[in-house]
N, C-alpha and C positions, 0 to 999 in steps of 0.2 A: 828383246829390243826390236822395235818395228823397223824392218829393212825396206818396206814399200815406200817408194818416193811419192811425192805429191802428184807427179805426172802419171805414175802408174795407177794411183787411186782414182784419178779422173777417168783414165781409160777403163778401169773396172766398172766404175759407176755408169759410164756411157754404155758399156756393153750390157750391163744389168738392165738399164732402161730400155735398150733395144730389145732385149729378150722378153722383158715384161710387156712391151708394146704388142708383141705377136698375139698373146691370148686376149689382150684388151681389144685389139682391132677385130680379132676373130669373133669375140663374144659381143662387143658393144658398138660396132660401127652402125650408123643410122640406116634406116630402111630406104631403099630406092627402087623405083619401078622403071623398067626399060620396056617401052611399048614398041613392038614391031608391027608394021602395017600388015593386017590380015592375020596376025597371030595373037595368042593369048598374052596378057601382060605378064612379064617375067619379074619376079620379086627377088631383089638382091639386097645384101646387107649382112650385119653381124648375126651370130646365132641367137642372141637374146631378142634382137629386133624381129628376126624371122619367127621366133616362137610367139612374140606378142602379136604378130600379124596372123599366125595360124590360129591362135586361140582368141583372137579379137580382144586383146587386153590393152592395146595401145590407145593413146589419147591424141592421135594425129588430127582429130577434128577440132581441137581447141582453137586453131587458127581461123576457123570458118565463122567465128562469132562476128557479128556486125561491128566493124572497127570504130564506128561513130557512137556506139552505145556506152553507157556507164559501166555495163557489165564487162566490156572489153578492157577497160582500164583496170578493173579489179583482177581480171585474169592475168594481165601483164604483171601485176604485183604479187601474183601467186595466191590470190584470195578466191579460189574457184568456188568454194562453198558459199561465200558471201555473194558472189556474182550470180550463182544459181538462185539464191533467195531473192535478189533484186528482180530477176527475170520472172520468177513465180508471182511476185507482187504485180509486176507489169501485166502479166497474163490475166490476172484477176480483174484489174482495172479495165483492160481492153475488152474483156468479155462483158463487163457491166456496161460499157459504152457501145457495145455491139460493133466493135472494130475488128471484125472477124478475120480480115486479111492480115492485119498486123498481129492478131493473136496467133495465127498459124505460123508466122515467121518467128515470133517469140518462142513458141513451143519447139520449133526446130532448133533454136539456139539452146534451149534447156537440154534437149536431148544430146546435143553435141558436147555440152558440159558434163552431163551425167549419163553416159551411154550404158553404164553397167549398174545403175541404180534402178532396180526392177520396178519399184513403186512409181517412179516417174512415168514410165511407159504405160503402166496400168491406169494411173490416175488421169493422165492427159488423153489417153485413148477413150476411156469411158466418158470423160468430160466433153470431148468433142461430139461423141455419138449420142449421149443422153441429154446433155445440157444445152450445147450450142445448137444441135439439130432442132430442138423444140422452139427455137426462136424464129423459125421460118414457117410460112403459111403453106407454101406449095409442097406436096409430098415428095416430088423429085428433088427439090432443094434440100429437104430434110435428109433424103437418102444420100445426097452428096456428102453431107457432114457425117452421116453414119459411116460411109465408106472411108472418110478421112480418119475417123477414130480407129476403124479396123486396120487401115494401112499403118497407122502409128504403132499399134500393138503388134502387128505382124512383123514390122521392121525390128521392133524390140526383141521379138522371139528369134529372128534371124541373127541379130547382133549378140544375143545371149543364149547360145544354143545349148548351154548346160543348165539353163533355168527350166526345170521340169514344170513348175507351176505356171510360169508365164505362157508357155506353149499351151498348157491346159486352159488357161484363161482366154486365149485367142479362140479356141474351140467353143468355149462357153459363150463368148461374145457372139460368134457367128450364129450359134444356135438360138440363143435367147433374144438378142436384139432384132435379128432379122425375122425370126419365126414367131416371137411372142409379143412384139410391140403392137400397139393399137393399129398401126399402119401395116401390120404383117401381110395383109392381103396384097398390098402393093409391093412391099419390100421383097417378098419371096419372088414375085415376077421380075422385079428390077434386078435381083441378084443374078438371074440367068439371062436377062434381056435389058441391059442398062438403058435408061431414058435419055442419056446424053447423046446428042447427035453425032459427036465425033467418035463414039464407041459403037461398034457393030457387035451385037450380042452381049455377052458378059464382060465386065471389066477384067482384063487379064491380070491386073495387079492383085485382085482379091479372089478371082474365080477363073483361073486359066483354062479349066476343063469344062466350064459351064455346067457345073453340077448343082444339085439341090443344096440349099444352105445347110441342111442337117447332115448331108453326106460329106460336105466340106468340113463341118464341125467334127464329124466322126474321124476324118483323116487326121486332124490336129490331135484329137484324143488318143488315137492309136500311136502317133508319134510320141506323145507325152508318156504313154504307158511303156513304150520301148525305152525311153530315156529314164524312166523310173527304176529300171533294173540297174543302171549305173549310178544315177544321181537320185536316190530315194526321195520321195515327196515328203515335205514337212508341213505341219500346220493343217492337215486335212486327214480324216479317217481314210485309211488305205482302201477299205472295201468300197467306200463311196467314190473315191478317186478312180479306182480300176473299173468301175461299172460304166463309166462315162461313154465309151464307144458304143456299147449295146443300148444305153439309154438314148443316144442319138438315133439309133435305129428305131426305137420305140416312137420317138418324137416324129421321125420321118414318116413312119407308117400311119400314125395318127393324123398328120397333116394332109397326106394325100387321100386319106379316107374322107376327111372333111371336104376335100375338094372334088369328091365324086370319082376318083380314079380307083375304082374298086378292084380291078384285075391286078394292077400293080400293088395295091395295098395288101391284097391277100398274100402275095409273094413276100412283101416286106415284113408282114407280121410273122410269117413262117420263118424267115431268116432271123428275125429278132428272137423268136422262141428257141431256135436251135442254138444261137450264140449264147443266150441267157442260161440255158441248161447245160449245153455241152462245152461251151467255151468258158465264160465267166463262172459258171456254176462249178467247174472242176478246178478252178485255181485254188491254190493252197494259201490260206491266211492264218495269222496268229491271233488267237483270242486271249482271254485272261490268263495270266501266268505263262504266256507263250505256248498255249496249247494249240497245235495245228489242227485245222479243220477245213472242210470245203462246203460250199453252200448246197450243192446238189448231192446230198448224202442220203442214202437209204439206211435202214436200221443196221444192216450188215456192214455198211461203210463206217458207221459210228462205232460199232464194236471193234472193227479192225483198226481204226485210227486211235481208239483208246489204248489198245495194246501197243501201238507204235509210240504213242506219247507217254506211256507208262502211267496212265491215270485210270480211274474207274470209269465204267461206262456212264454212270450218272454225271460225273464231271464233264465228260466229253459231250454228252447230250445237252447239258445245260449251256456249255459254251456255244455249241452249234445253234441251239434254240434262241439264245439272246441275240446272237449276231445276225441270224437270218431275219429275225423280227425287226432288227434295227433298220434294215433296208427294204423291208416288205418283200422279201425274195419270193415267197409263195404267191403273193398277190400278183406280182408282175408276171409270174409264170402262168397263172390262171388267166390273166388278162390277154396275154398273147395267144393262149389256147382258144379263148373265146373269140377273139377278133379274127382268127384265121378260119374259124368254123363257117361252113357254107350257110348255115342258118343265120348267123350274125351278119354275114355279107349280104344275104338276101334282105334282111330287115333294114339294114342301112341303105341299100339301093332303093328299096320301095319308098322309104321316107324321103330320101333325097329327091327322087323323081316326083314324089307327091308335092314337095315344096316348089319344085319347078313348075308343075301344073298349076299350083295355086297362084304363083307369080304370073303365069300366063293367062290367068282368068278362067281356067277350065274347072270351075267349081259348081256350075249349075246343072241340075238334073235335066234330062231330055225326055220327051214322050214320043213313042213310036207305036207301031201296030202291036208290039208285044207288051206294051205298058210303059211304066216309068223306068228310065235307065239312070242310075246314079252317075255322077260326074267321074271323070278320070281321076281327079285329085282324091275323091273319097275312096275310090277303089284302091288306089295306091296306099293311102294312109291305113285303111283297114288291113291290107296285106302286111304293111310294116308293123302295125300294132300286134297282129297275130304272131308274126315271126319274132318280135321282141319278147312277147310272153314266152315263147318256146325257148328263147335264149336264156331268160332269167330262170326258167325251170331247169335247164341243163347246167347253168353256172350260177347258183344262188349267191356265191360270194360277190358277184357283180352288183348286187342290190345295194352295196355300201359304197359303190363307186359313183361319186357325185355327177360326173359327166354323163354316165349312162342313165342314171335316174332322171336327170334333167332332160336328156334327149327324149326319153320315153314320155315324160310329162308334156313336153312341147308337142310331140306327135299327137297325143290325145287331144290337146287343146286345138290344134289345127282341125282335127276330125270333127270335134264338137262345133267349131265355128262354121264348118261347111254344112253340117246338118242344120244349124240355125239359119244359115243363109237360104236354105231350101225349105224353110218353114216346118222343119221336123224337130221333135224333141230327141236329143241324142239318147239312144238306148242305154240303160244302166248295166246291162249284162255283157259288156264288151270284154275281150280277153284280159285287159289290164285293169279291170274295175277294182279288184281287191288291192292290187299294187298301187293304183291311183289314190285310194282312200288311205293307205298306210303312209304315203309320202306327200300328204297334203301340204306340209311345210314348204315344199318346193313350188307351190302354185304361183306365188308372187314373182319369183325369179323366172318361172316359165312364161308368165304373161309378159314380162319385160322383154324377154328374148323374142317372143312371138311378135310383139310390136316392132322391135328393132328389125327383125327379118322382113316383115311385111311392109314396112315403111321405106 
């Protein structure tokens, strides 16, 4: 028989409710921020709210959507996905109409709706940098939109700090768009010395330390590689992903070489070689059937790792051979060796200085008491051609490298044009004569590059 009265039951229920409220309040109370003057913002609230803040999983930005828009009405009804679709459609229309100010606002709203949808950050960042930027004629205007795209992607990486691929994409963006675009000659300068009048030096939002764009890309790649240890990369071959930091060093060294910064380039190539062989080359990767291997392996290393993996030496060597060929490991090793060689540096310097002399008009012979003196430009190109021939003899694998072959063919063409300018038939027995004949298929491209450079 139940001896508990109605009044007692109500008291018990009330006490139970009060007891249950304690964990509910502790876990679920909303987040609040107490800002003290001159002090860091203090975050208070329930345990779950604090965890959402710590791991940036909250959706507190939903209230920032333009209240007058149709998307805001959908958000109020709980139809966030539909609201995002409407905003995406609006963004496409605004881009077609070249309403770039409104487009920027719309993209901001999309990101507030979908802060953890990685593809939104990637797509809109690339869209602003590659599609919107080309709608402008002035290079500094284009650079502004390239920066906007980069800022969007960087914000996405900061908001989604566990997204290894997004951080890697930001690095790829900084390296490729700034360093490889048709306007890269200007973009690389603007990246460290912004053309905007209100900015002194580099834009602090994208380059706070005023570093070369490839070195900034390298920083992002290093961060992504560190994150890969906790949140492994998906959708990309791990060997390709992990080599990105040293690949940025290769790109940096090549860029400053083209710009005539030969002393710095020699050091950069040496650093790239060391990291390629001693750093990346000694990382352990898993090949077919999870056979562990490392890129920079000697025959003794292959035998030792075969014993560790419990496989035959032939299986170990096959795994190593296939994977190293997949990323052209030996080619990049030889390229760095070649580029850091004093002979290569001397060849590049002579050709670079020869082009400068050609641009300055120093291509005519002179006559003095000792007879005819060839021009400075011709002397430099002959020195560059001779050193280039020495380079190919020391590093025959470089003869399959398109850039090196094209550089050599262009240098020969400059030299031939200088000879013709002075009324002489270019000698057929120059140091690159045989090489020139073997690579005649590059002549058309070399002529186009010559015209572009001399115009």
